[in-house]
N, C-alpha and C positions, 0 to 999 in steps of 0.2 A: 520525463518520467514523473508521474504523480502517484502518491499513495493516498488511498481513500478508505475511510471506515464509516459505515453507516450513512453513506451519502455525503460525508464531510471530508474535505481535503485536509490531511494531517501532515503531509510533507510534499515537497516538490524539488526536483533537481534537474536543471536544464543542461548540464554538461557532464560528459563522461568523467569518471567511471561510475556515475549514478549510484551514489551511496546515500544511505539515510539511517537515522536512528529514530526509534519510536519508544514511547512509554506506554505501558499497559493501560494507564488511565486515559490515554488519548483514543483508545479503540472502543468500538461498539460491539455489543453482543448481538449476533444474528443467528436465529434458529438454535439457540443454546450454546453457541461457540463464539468466543471473542475472535473476530477476524478482521482482515484488511485486504485490500486489493492493490496491486501494483499495476498501473496502467501505462503502457508505452504508446506514444503517438508519433506520427510522422511529422515532417516540416509543416504540413498544412493543418495539423491538429486532429487528424483522423486516427482513431484507435487502431493500432496494428496488433496489439497483444495485451491480454489482461490475465494476471496471475492472482488467484485468490489463495490466501494462506490463513491458517488459524494460529492463534498465539501458542497453542500447544505444540505446533510444528517447529517453533523457534527454540533452539537450545539456550538455556540460561547461561549467562557468562559474566 
């Protein structure tokens, strides 16, 4: 699992349970929203799923 923002990798986790922490300062604004993508890959490195999320979707805690 890789987390990407603005084309730059900001986190990577190769083993379950695939958890990560991000700082808002690590993220890039795209089309007016601060966003990131979580990219899931198979054993050969092929993308199997990509989730795009904006910072506003994440509850503050």
